[in-house]
GUFIRO-767664 format. One line per field, with one value per residue (C-alpha): residue number from 0; residue in one letter; x, y, z. Coordinates in nm, 2 decimals, padded with zeros to 4 digits. Layout:
N
num <- NUM / ...
residuo <- A / ...
X <- X / ...
Y <- Y / ...
Z <- Z / ...
END
This chain:
469
num <- 0 / 1 / 2 / 3 / 4 / 5 / 6 / 7 / 8 / 9 / 10 / 11 / 12 / 13 / 14 / 15 / 16 / 17 / 18 / 19 / 20 / 21 / 22 / 23 / 24 / 25 / 26 / 27 / 28 / 29 / 30 / 31 / 32 / 33 / 34 / 35 / 36 / 37 / 38 / 39 / 40 / 41 / 42 / 43 / 44 / 45 / 46 / 47 / 48 / 49 / 50 / 51 / 52 / 53 / 54 / 55 / 56 / 57 / 58 / 59 / 60 / 61 / 62 / 63 / 64 / 65 / 66 / 67 / 68 / 69 / 70 / 71 / 72 / 73 / 74 / 75 / 76 / 77 / 78 / 79 / 80 / 81 / 82 / 83 / 84 / 85 / 86 / 87 / 88 / 89 / 90 / 91 / 92 / 93 / 94 / 95 / 96 / 97 / 98 / 99 / 100 / 101 / 102 / 103 / 104 / 105 / 106 / 107 / 108 / 109 / 110 / 111 / 112 / 113 / 114 / 115 / 116 / 117 / 118 / 119 / 120 / 121 / 122 / 123 / 124 / 125 / 126 / 127 / 128 / 129 / 130 / 131 / 132 / 133 / 134 / 135 / 136 / 137 / 138 / 139 / 140 / 141 / 142 / 143 / 144 / 145 / 146 / 147 / 148 / 149 / 150 / 151 / 152 / 153 / 154 / 155 / 156 / 157 / 158 / 159 / 160 / 161 / 162 / 163 / 164 / 165 / 166 / 167 / 168 / 169 / 170 / 171 / 172 / 173 / 174 / 175 / 176 / 177 / 178 / 179 / 180 / 181 / 182 / 183 / 184 / 185 / 186 / 187 / 188 / 189 / 190 / 191 / 192 / 193 / 194 / 195 / 196 / 197 / 198 / 199 / 200 / 201 / 202 / 203 / 204 / 205 / 206 / 207 / 208 / 209 / 210 / 211 / 212 / 213 / 214 / 215 / 216 / 217 / 218 / 219 / 220 / 221 / 222 / 223 / 224 / 225 / 226 / 227 / 228 / 229 / 230 / 231 / 232 / 233 / 234 / 235 / 236 / 237 / 238 / 239 / 240 / 241 / 242 / 243 / 244 / 245 / 246 / 247 / 248 / 249 / 250 / 251 / 252 / 253 / 254 / 255 / 256 / 257 / 258 / 259 / 260 / 261 / 262 / 263 / 264 / 265 / 266 / 267 / 268 / 269 / 270 / 271 / 272 / 273 / 274 / 275 / 276 / 277 / 278 / 279 / 280 / 281 / 282 / 283 / 284 / 285 / 286 / 287 / 288 / 289 / 290 / 291 / 292 / 293 / 294 / 295 / 296 / 297 / 298 / 299 / 300 / 301 / 302 / 303 / 304 / 305 / 306 / 307 / 308 / 309 / 310 / 311 / 312 / 313 / 314 / 315 / 316 / 317 / 318 / 319 / 320 / 321 / 322 / 323 / 324 / 325 / 326 / 327 / 328 / 329 / 330 / 331 / 332 / 333 / 334 / 335 / 336 / 337 / 338 / 339 / 340 / 341 / 342 / 343 / 344 / 345 / 346 / 347 / 348 / 349 / 350 / 351 / 352 / 353 / 354 / 355 / 356 / 357 / 358 / 359 / 360 / 361 / 362 / 363 / 364 / 365 / 366 / 367 / 368 / 369 / 370 / 371 / 372 / 373 / 374 / 375 / 376 / 377 / 378 / 379 / 380 / 381 / 382 / 383 / 384 / 385 / 386 / 387 / 388 / 389 / 390 / 391 / 392 / 393 / 394 / 395 / 396 / 397 / 398 / 399 / 400 / 401 / 402 / 403 / 404 / 405 / 406 / 407 / 408 / 409 / 410 / 411 / 412 / 413 / 414 / 415 / 416 / 417 / 418 / 419 / 420 / 421 / 422 / 423 / 424 / 425 / 426 / 427 / 428 / 429 / 430 / 431 / 432 / 433 / 434 / 435 / 436 / 437 / 438 / 439 / 440 / 441 / 442 / 443 / 444 / 445 / 446 / 447 / 448 / 449 / 450 / 451 / 452 / 453 / 454 / 455 / 456 / 457 / 458 / 459 / 460 / 461 / 462 / 463 / 464 / 465 / 466 / 467 / 468
residuo <- M / S / I / P / S / L / I / E / A / D / R / R / H / L / I / H / P / V / V / S / Y / R / A / H / E / A / R / G / V / T / V / L / E / S / A / Q / G / V / F / L / R / D / I / D / G / N / E / L / L / D / A / F / S / G / L / W / C / V / N / T / G / Y / G / H / Q / S / I / V / D / A / A / T / K / Q / L / A / R / L / P / Y / A / T / G / Y / F / H / F / G / S / E / P / A / I / E / L / A / A / Q / L / V / E / L / S / P / A / S / L / Q / H / V / Y / F / T / L / G / G / S / D / A / V / D / S / A / L / R / F / I / T / H / Y / Y / N / A / T / G / R / P / S / K / K / H / L / I / A / L / Q / R / G / Y / H / G / S / S / S / I / G / A / G / L / T / A / L / P / A / F / H / R / H / F / D / V / P / L / P / T / Q / H / H / I / A / S / P / Y / G / Y / R / N / D / F / A / D / D / A / A / L / I / S / A / S / V / A / A / L / E / A / K / V / A / Q / L / G / A / D / N / V / A / A / F / F / C / E / P / I / Q / G / S / G / G / V / I / V / P / P / V / G / W / L / K / A / M / R / E / A / C / R / K / L / D / I / L / F / V / A / D / E / V / I / T / G / F / G / R / T / G / P / L / F / A / C / E / A / E / G / V / Q / P / D / L / M / T / V / A / K / G / L / T / A / G / Y / A / P / M / G / A / V / L / M / S / D / A / V / Y / Q / G / I / A / D / G / G / D / G / S / A / A / I / G / H / G / H / T / Y / S / A / H / P / V / S / A / A / I / G / L / E / V / M / R / L / Y / H / E / G / G / L / L / A / N / G / I / A / R / A / P / R / F / A / R / G / L / D / A / L / L / A / H / P / L / V / G / D / S / R / H / R / G / L / L / G / A / L / E / L / V / S / D / K / E / T / R / R / G / F / E / A / S / L / K / L / P / D / R / I / A / A / A / A / Y / A / N / G / L / V / F / R / A / F / G / D / N / I / L / G / F / A / P / A / L / S / Y / T / E / S / E / F / D / L / L / F / E / R / L / E / K / T / L / D / D / V / L / A / Q / T / D / V / R / T / A / L / K / G / S / I / E / F / K / R / T / A / A / A
X <- 05.53 / 05.25 / 04.92 / 04.99 / 05.34 / 05.20 / 04.94 / 05.21 / 05.45 / 05.18 / 05.09 / 05.46 / 05.58 / 05.32 / 05.15 / 04.80 / 04.63 / 04.34 / 04.30 / 04.34 / 04.68 / 04.58 / 04.25 / 04.44 / 04.69 / 04.41 / 04.21 / 04.49 / 04.50 / 04.28 / 04.52 / 04.39 / 04.55 / 04.40 / 04.12 / 03.94 / 03.66 / 03.47 / 03.56 / 03.84 / 03.98 / 04.14 / 04.42 / 04.18 / 04.00 / 03.69 / 03.55 / 03.42 / 03.21 / 03.38 / 03.12 / 03.37 / 03.63 / 03.91 / 03.91 / 03.69 / 03.96 / 03.94 / 03.68 / 03.78 / 03.75 / 04.04 / 04.26 / 04.25 / 04.53 / 04.56 / 04.66 / 04.91 / 05.05 / 05.08 / 05.27 / 05.49 / 05.58 / 05.67 / 05.87 / 06.08 / 06.12 / 06.17 / 06.09 / 06.17 / 06.22 / 06.27 / 06.07 / 06.36 / 06.63 / 06.38 / 06.35 / 06.02 / 05.86 / 05.62 / 05.34 / 05.33 / 05.32 / 05.04 / 04.84 / 04.87 / 04.75 / 04.45 / 04.35 / 04.35 / 04.15 / 03.89 / 03.87 / 03.68 / 03.80 / 03.94 / 04.21 / 04.51 / 04.81 / 04.88 / 05.12 / 05.14 / 05.16 / 05.15 / 04.79 / 04.51 / 04.67 / 04.98 / 04.76 / 04.58 / 04.91 / 05.05 / 04.74 / 04.79 / 05.15 / 05.06 / 04.79 / 05.03 / 05.29 / 05.04 / 04.91 / 05.26 / 05.39 / 05.11 / 05.14 / 04.85 / 05.04 / 04.76 / 04.53 / 04.62 / 04.29 / 04.12 / 03.76 / 03.63 / 03.32 / 03.23 / 03.26 / 03.49 / 03.79 / 04.10 / 04.36 / 04.60 / 04.90 / 05.04 / 04.84 / 04.56 / 04.45 / 04.34 / 04.11 / 03.97 / 03.69 / 03.68 / 03.79 / 04.03 / 04.25 / 04.27 / 04.32 / 04.68 / 04.80 / 04.76 / 04.52 / 04.32 / 04.56 / 04.43 / 04.40 / 04.17 / 03.80 / 03.48 / 03.13 / 02.82 / 02.80 / 02.51 / 02.37 / 02.01 / 01.91 / 02.04 / 01.87 / 01.52 / 01.54 / 01.22 / 01.36 / 01.69 / 01.70 / 01.69 / 01.98 / 02.18 / 02.11 / 02.22 / 02.55 / 02.62 / 02.52 / 02.75 / 03.05 / 02.98 / 02.95 / 03.28 / 03.46 / 03.31 / 03.42 / 03.78 / 03.80 / 03.80 / 04.16 / 04.26 / 04.08 / 04.27 / 04.04 / 03.73 / 03.79 / 03.50 / 03.42 / 03.13 / 03.00 / 03.15 / 03.30 / 03.46 / 03.23 / 02.94 / 02.87 / 02.68 / 02.51 / 02.42 / 02.13 / 02.19 / 02.29 / 02.48 / 02.83 / 02.76 / 02.63 / 02.93 / 03.16 / 02.99 / 03.00 / 03.38 / 03.41 / 03.21 / 03.41 / 03.75 / 03.87 / 03.99 / 03.75 / 03.92 / 03.72 / 03.85 / 03.76 / 03.98 / 03.68 / 03.42 / 03.65 / 03.68 / 03.32 / 03.23 / 02.92 / 02.85 / 03.06 / 03.44 / 03.44 / 03.15 / 03.21 / 03.09 / 02.74 / 02.69 / 02.94 / 03.16 / 03.50 / 03.73 / 04.05 / 04.22 / 04.11 / 04.27 / 04.23 / 04.38 / 04.22 / 04.04 / 04.32 / 04.50 / 04.21 / 04.44 / 04.68 / 04.96 / 05.00 / 04.92 / 04.73 / 04.73 / 04.66 / 04.49 / 04.55 / 04.40 / 04.61 / 04.56 / 04.70 / 04.99 / 05.09 / 05.07 / 05.31 / 05.54 / 05.57 / 05.59 / 05.91 / 06.22 / 06.09 / 06.42 / 06.40 / 06.30 / 05.95 / 06.06 / 05.80 / 05.85 / 05.84 / 06.08 / 05.80 / 05.60 / 05.49 / 05.62 / 05.62 / 05.48 / 05.19 / 05.13 / 05.13 / 04.87 / 04.67 / 04.67 / 04.53 / 04.28 / 04.16 / 04.12 / 03.91 / 03.69 / 03.62 / 03.69 / 03.64 / 03.29 / 03.33 / 03.20 / 02.90 / 02.84 / 02.86 / 02.60 / 02.38 / 02.40 / 02.34 / 01.96 / 01.99 / 02.22 / 01.98 / 01.68 / 01.87 / 01.96 / 01.62 / 01.44 / 01.62 / 01.45 / 01.18 / 01.42 / 01.37 / 01.74 / 01.76 / 01.67 / 01.82 / 01.94 / 02.15 / 02.34 / 02.47 / 02.61 / 02.78 / 02.85 / 02.60 / 02.52 / 02.26 / 02.22 / 02.11 / 01.88 / 01.71 / 01.41 / 01.30 / 01.08 / 01.34 / 01.63 / 01.80 / 02.11 / 02.24 / 02.45 / 02.82 / 02.84 / 02.64 / 02.93 / 02.69 / 02.94 / 03.17 / 02.87 / 02.77 / 03.12 / 03.16 / 02.82 / 02.89 / 03.22 / 03.05 / 02.80 / 03.08 / 03.05 / 03.28 / 03.18 / 03.25 / 03.08 / 03.16 / 03.17 / 02.85 / 02.62 / 02.66 / 02.73 / 02.92 / 02.92 / 03.13 / 03.10 / 03.33 / 03.21 / 03.23 / 02.95 / 02.69 / 02.32 / 02.37 / 02.65 / 02.42 / 02.16 / 02.41 / 02.53 / 02.18 / 02.09 / 02.39 / 02.34 / 01.98 / 02.09 / 02.36 / 02.11 / 01.87 / 02.15 / 02.24 / 01.87 / 01.83 / 02.07 / 01.86 / 02.03 / 02.00 / 01.63 / 01.58 / 01.75 / 01.49 / 01.19 / 00.88 / 01.10 / 00.81 / 00.58 / 00.86 / 00.92 / 00.55 / 00.53 / 00.83 / 00.69 / 00.36
Y <- -06.90 / -06.74 / -06.92 / -07.02 / -07.14 / -07.35 / -07.51 / -07.58 / -07.72 / -07.95 / -08.06 / -08.14 / -08.30 / -08.39 / -08.73 / -08.72 / -09.02 / -09.21 / -08.98 / -09.01 / -08.86 / -08.73 / -08.59 / -08.41 / -08.27 / -08.13 / -07.99 / -07.86 / -07.86 / -07.67 / -07.53 / -07.51 / -07.23 / -07.22 / -07.36 / -07.26 / -07.44 / -07.63 / -07.39 / -07.42 / -07.14 / -07.19 / -06.99 / -06.77 / -06.67 / -06.89 / -07.00 / -07.36 / -07.54 / -07.88 / -08.15 / -08.43 / -08.36 / -08.34 / -08.72 / -08.85 / -08.75 / -08.39 / -08.49 / -08.20 / -07.93 / -07.71 / -07.46 / -07.60 / -07.40 / -07.66 / -07.92 / -07.68 / -07.61 / -07.98 / -08.05 / -07.74 / -07.84 / -08.19 / -08.07 / -07.86 / -08.13 / -08.45 / -08.42 / -08.79 / -09.11 / -09.45 / -09.74 / -09.97 / -10.09 / -10.09 / -09.71 / -09.53 / -09.19 / -09.08 / -08.95 / -09.28 / -09.49 / -09.28 / -09.29 / -09.66 / -09.70 / -09.47 / -09.66 / -09.98 / -09.83 / -09.69 / -09.96 / -10.29 / -10.50 / -10.77 / -10.54 / -10.51 / -10.42 / -10.14 / -10.11 / -09.76 / -09.70 / -09.39 / -09.43 / -09.67 / -09.85 / -09.96 / -10.04 / -10.29 / -10.41 / -10.45 / -10.65 / -10.88 / -10.95 / -11.00 / -11.25 / -11.44 / -11.45 / -11.56 / -11.86 / -11.97 / -11.93 / -12.13 / -12.42 / -12.35 / -12.25 / -12.35 / -12.06 / -11.81 / -11.72 / -11.39 / -11.29 / -10.93 / -10.76 / -10.64 / -10.26 / -10.28 / -10.05 / -10.16 / -09.92 / -09.93 / -10.12 / -10.40 / -10.66 / -10.46 / -10.33 / -10.69 / -10.69 / -10.36 / -10.45 / -10.14 / -10.18 / -09.88 / -10.04 / -10.37 / -10.25 / -10.32 / -10.40 / -10.78 / -10.80 / -10.96 / -11.24 / -11.60 / -11.60 / -11.30 / -11.34 / -11.13 / -11.19 / -10.97 / -10.63 / -10.57 / -10.32 / -10.30 / -10.04 / -10.26 / -10.58 / -10.69 / -10.86 / -10.90 / -10.72 / -10.65 / -11.00 / -11.15 / -10.94 / -11.03 / -11.40 / -11.38 / -11.22 / -11.49 / -11.76 / -11.61 / -11.61 / -11.97 / -12.08 / -11.92 / -12.07 / -12.41 / -12.37 / -12.28 / -12.51 / -12.38 / -12.49 / -12.27 / -11.94 / -11.69 / -11.40 / -11.19 / -10.82 / -10.57 / -10.20 / -10.15 / -09.91 / -09.93 / -09.59 / -09.55 / -09.82 / -09.58 / -09.54 / -09.87 / -09.88 / -10.24 / -10.29 / -10.29 / -10.64 / -10.72 / -10.65 / -10.86 / -11.15 / -11.15 / -11.14 / -11.44 / -11.63 / -11.58 / -11.71 / -12.03 / -12.07 / -12.03 / -11.74 / -11.40 / -11.11 / -10.78 / -10.45 / -10.18 / -09.87 / -09.63 / -09.43 / -09.52 / -09.47 / -09.17 / -09.05 / -09.07 / -09.30 / -09.17 / -09.37 / -09.35 / -09.68 / -09.82 / -10.17 / -10.02 / -09.98 / -10.36 / -10.47 / -10.63 / -10.76 / -10.79 / -10.99 / -10.70 / -10.35 / -10.10 / -09.72 / -09.40 / -09.07 / -08.94 / -09.07 / -08.74 / -08.57 / -08.54 / -08.29 / -08.55 / -08.89 / -09.18 / -09.51 / -09.82 / -10.19 / -10.28 / -10.65 / -10.90 / -11.06 / -11.41 / -11.30 / -11.11 / -11.41 / -11.64 / -11.42 / -11.36 / -11.73 / -11.88 / -12.06 / -11.90 / -11.66 / -11.47 / -11.40 / -11.05 / -11.01 / -10.87 / -10.60 / -10.23 / -09.87 / -09.58 / -09.36 / -09.61 / -09.44 / -09.10 / -08.87 / -08.56 / -08.76 / -08.92 / -08.59 / -08.46 / -08.78 / -08.73 / -08.37 / -08.49 / -08.76 / -08.49 / -08.28 / -08.57 / -08.63 / -08.33 / -08.09 / -08.22 / -08.31 / -08.67 / -08.53 / -08.26 / -08.52 / -08.73 / -08.43 / -08.31 / -08.65 / -08.62 / -08.28 / -08.44 / -08.74 / -08.51 / -08.30 / -08.60 / -08.77 / -08.45 / -08.47 / -08.79 / -08.56 / -08.43 / -08.57 / -08.69 / -08.87 / -09.24 / -09.32 / -09.16 / -09.35 / -09.25 / -09.33 / -09.07 / -08.81 / -09.05 / -09.05 / -09.07 / -08.98 / -09.21 / -09.05 / -09.24 / -09.17 / -09.39 / -09.41 / -09.71 / -09.93 / -09.76 / -09.73 / -09.51 / -09.26 / -09.36 / -09.31 / -09.11 / -08.84 / -08.78 / -08.68 / -08.70 / -08.45 / -08.22 / -08.25 / -08.18 / -07.88 / -07.74 / -07.79 / -07.61 / -07.32 / -07.31 / -07.32 / -07.68 / -07.98 / -08.34 / -08.67 / -08.74 / -09.11 / -09.25 / -09.45 / -09.15 / -09.17 / -08.86 / -08.91 / -08.68 / -08.68 / -08.34 / -08.26 / -08.34 / -07.97 / -07.87 / -07.63 / -07.62 / -07.32 / -07.49 / -07.78 / -07.54 / -07.39 / -07.74 / -07.85 / -07.51 / -07.53 / -07.91 / -07.86 / -07.57 / -07.79 / -08.07 / -07.81 / -07.66 / -08.00 / -08.09 / -07.77 / -07.91 / -08.03 / -08.37 / -08.46 / -08.38 / -08.58 / -08.88 / -08.89 / -09.12 / -08.90 / -08.61 / -08.47 / -08.47 / -08.32 / -08.04 / -07.96 / -07.95 / -07.72 / -07.49 / -07.47
Z <- 01.66 / 01.46 / 01.42 / 01.06 / 01.15 / 01.43 / 01.20 / 00.94 / 01.19 / 01.33 / 00.97 / 00.90 / 01.22 / 01.49 / 01.46 / 01.62 / 01.77 / 01.60 / 01.30 / 00.92 / 00.86 / 00.52 / 00.65 / 00.93 / 00.69 / 00.48 / 00.77 / 01.00 / 01.37 / 01.62 / 01.87 / 02.23 / 02.43 / 02.78 / 03.00 / 03.32 / 03.50 / 03.22 / 02.94 / 02.68 / 02.47 / 02.14 / 01.99 / 01.79 / 02.11 / 02.08 / 02.41 / 02.42 / 02.68 / 02.73 / 02.77 / 02.74 / 03.01 / 02.76 / 02.68 / 02.96 / 03.21 / 03.34 / 03.60 / 03.83 / 03.56 / 03.46 / 03.65 / 04.01 / 04.18 / 04.45 / 04.19 / 04.03 / 04.38 / 04.46 / 04.14 / 04.18 / 04.54 / 04.44 / 04.14 / 04.37 / 04.63 / 04.43 / 04.05 / 03.98 / 04.18 / 04.01 / 04.14 / 04.05 / 04.29 / 04.58 / 04.57 / 04.61 / 04.70 / 04.96 / 04.73 / 04.53 / 04.84 / 04.99 / 04.67 / 04.64 / 05.00 / 04.93 / 04.62 / 04.81 / 05.09 / 04.85 / 04.59 / 04.61 / 04.90 / 04.67 / 04.54 / 04.77 / 04.55 / 04.30 / 04.00 / 03.85 / 03.48 / 03.26 / 03.14 / 03.05 / 02.75 / 02.94 / 03.25 / 03.03 / 02.88 / 03.23 / 03.34 / 03.05 / 03.14 / 03.50 / 03.40 / 03.18 / 03.45 / 03.71 / 03.52 / 03.42 / 03.77 / 03.92 / 03.69 / 03.45 / 03.13 / 02.90 / 03.02 / 02.75 / 02.59 / 02.67 / 02.62 / 02.59 / 02.45 / 02.10 / 02.09 / 02.39 / 02.43 / 02.61 / 02.48 / 02.18 / 02.31 / 02.09 / 02.27 / 02.43 / 02.09 / 02.02 / 02.32 / 02.19 / 01.94 / 01.72 / 01.36 / 01.34 / 01.61 / 01.42 / 01.07 / 00.95 / 01.31 / 01.29 / 01.58 / 01.74 / 01.82 / 01.79 / 02.17 / 02.18 / 02.15 / 02.17 / 02.28 / 02.21 / 02.38 / 02.62 / 02.37 / 02.46 / 02.20 / 01.92 / 02.04 / 02.12 / 02.46 / 02.64 / 02.95 / 03.13 / 03.28 / 02.94 / 02.82 / 03.13 / 03.08 / 02.72 / 02.81 / 03.08 / 02.83 / 02.56 / 02.81 / 02.92 / 02.56 / 02.46 / 02.75 / 02.67 / 02.31 / 02.40 / 02.70 / 03.06 / 03.11 / 02.82 / 02.92 / 03.14 / 03.19 / 03.09 / 03.04 / 03.04 / 03.10 / 03.34 / 03.08 / 02.74 / 02.66 / 02.31 / 02.18 / 02.21 / 02.58 / 02.60 / 02.94 / 03.05 / 03.29 / 03.66 / 03.76 / 03.44 / 03.59 / 03.90 / 03.69 / 03.46 / 03.77 / 03.92 / 03.59 / 03.58 / 03.94 / 03.84 / 03.52 / 03.71 / 03.50 / 03.62 / 03.60 / 03.50 / 03.53 / 03.30 / 03.49 / 03.29 / 03.19 / 03.45 / 03.75 / 03.98 / 04.00 / 03.64 / 03.70 / 04.06 / 04.31 / 04.30 / 04.10 / 03.90 / 04.05 / 04.39 / 04.26 / 04.24 / 04.51 / 04.24 / 04.36 / 04.05 / 04.04 / 03.86 / 03.78 / 03.54 / 03.60 / 03.46 / 03.33 / 03.64 / 03.86 / 03.80 / 03.62 / 03.31 / 03.49 / 03.44 / 03.29 / 03.52 / 03.53 / 03.75 / 03.78 / 04.10 / 04.18 / 04.42 / 04.68 / 04.53 / 04.20 / 04.37 / 04.58 / 04.28 / 04.09 / 04.40 / 04.49 / 04.14 / 04.06 / 04.21 / 04.47 / 04.46 / 04.08 / 03.96 / 03.80 / 03.47 / 03.42 / 03.47 / 03.34 / 03.39 / 03.50 / 03.71 / 04.03 / 03.92 / 04.23 / 04.05 / 03.90 / 04.24 / 04.42 / 04.17 / 04.22 / 04.59 / 04.55 / 04.30 / 04.54 / 04.81 / 04.57 / 04.50 / 04.86 / 05.09 / 04.80 / 04.73 / 04.36 / 04.40 / 04.58 / 04.32 / 04.04 / 04.21 / 04.28 / 03.92 / 03.75 / 03.74 / 03.56 / 03.31 / 03.26 / 03.21 / 02.95 / 02.75 / 02.78 / 02.67 / 02.34 / 02.26 / 02.12 / 01.86 / 01.51 / 01.49 / 01.83 / 01.87 / 02.20 / 02.52 / 02.77 / 03.08 / 03.42 / 03.65 / 03.43 / 03.14 / 02.86 / 02.49 / 02.23 / 01.93 / 01.61 / 01.37 / 01.04 / 01.14 / 01.50 / 01.44 / 01.28 / 01.46 / 01.12 / 01.13 / 00.87 / 00.58 / 00.63 / 00.31 / 00.48 / 00.73 / 01.00 / 01.28 / 01.11 / 01.06 / 01.42 / 01.55 / 01.32 / 01.42 / 01.79 / 01.76 / 01.59 / 01.88 / 02.14 / 02.25 / 02.25 / 02.29 / 02.12 / 01.78 / 01.72 / 01.36 / 01.40 / 01.47 / 01.85 / 02.05 / 02.38 / 02.68 / 03.00 / 03.17 / 03.46 / 03.81 / 03.88 / 03.64 / 03.79 / 03.70 / 03.49 / 03.30 / 03.23 / 03.11 / 02.87 / 02.75 / 02.65 / 02.50 / 02.27 / 02.21 / 02.09 / 01.87 / 01.72 / 01.64 / 01.49 / 01.28 / 01.13 / 01.08 / 00.88 / 00.62 / 00.32 / 00.27 / 00.64 / 00.64 / 00.33 / 00.49 / 00.77 / 00.74 / 00.69 / 00.59 / 00.37 / 00.67 / 00.89 / 00.64 / 00.62 / 01.00 / 01.02 / 00.75 / 00.93
END
């Protein structure tokens, strides 16, 4: 198809995720054609440095021939194997065993899904089954964090705490609740310990309000991704896990974004020795080369489900493509690249360069906060650094930032509340980081040069005089 024909066909037929349909129809699609390393190429031939790993997922970078070869070999040998009727495939069994070996010791069982949303949905179904099967049917209430993201399934979208995922979808459900995000920049805690104490107290208060016998689980991301890359202080995750243990509720770590080296170790839970009852993963599991997610489950939860009621009855949860052999073969090769291929080590080695680049931009007139862990980070833009006041939505600053970045050959996430998200591949080199921050600073400068943006800044007159001088 010609480029105009592709754009028109997309406009007429293809529904895109999380977008205004009318705005997309008016704008038209940007067609990506190819990718290699950490660079994308669109259908017009523009080369773009990807600073977001696709959608937090292409942790390996693009174009690894060994991944292509693993998929091709498996496609030729066994392109599909159902997990129903007691069937299985070698790659899926091996990948499950590897995940158990490398994940926190509390997690001993793996259920494969197609991605993060249905991993969360599966976890919710398993939790419901577990409490019903073990004679505690009143434990139905779920607690998550404000600004949290747990996918967009029919139930999981209610645990997500972002307005777009609730509007017109009849969620959150009455059994879904949210406590304050550990958002240090938008609070005035005396120190990290005070923030951690406040989070624990909020969880305890919510459980007390609902009744401990009615609360099933607490869901959280070790670092909140789509909510604006909210990085809690070290010790927060451990404290919340211990609070769940004392409250007798399950602790579910959503590592869909933070897993597979994104924050340094293979899983963010490792950094604090946290042992979840369940953990959801996806994205970096196959580095985006094929759809796959997983729920990792403790033996206590597994045994509770297996032994509940009639032990011979089928557990009625499954997906046609669960444990897909091609996705699993890709996952095995991706795991090899993380470890034997040195990608985890490279990500850890490059993290200080990434941190320095983000922190250096605190000097920019638009930037109020820099936050990061490993190769996951964000800049928050403000119109007044003293009060941390953001920009008015009418200014459409995120759209301007995204457009300027594209013009400068750079792709990252410009969130709707003036937060810029970054998740570079673990394969990034020093020179590629140099290029990222060169293009990012130019992008910020280009947007700052727009008259109405300068006018929105506190002290804009003084800034213009300084710039003119």
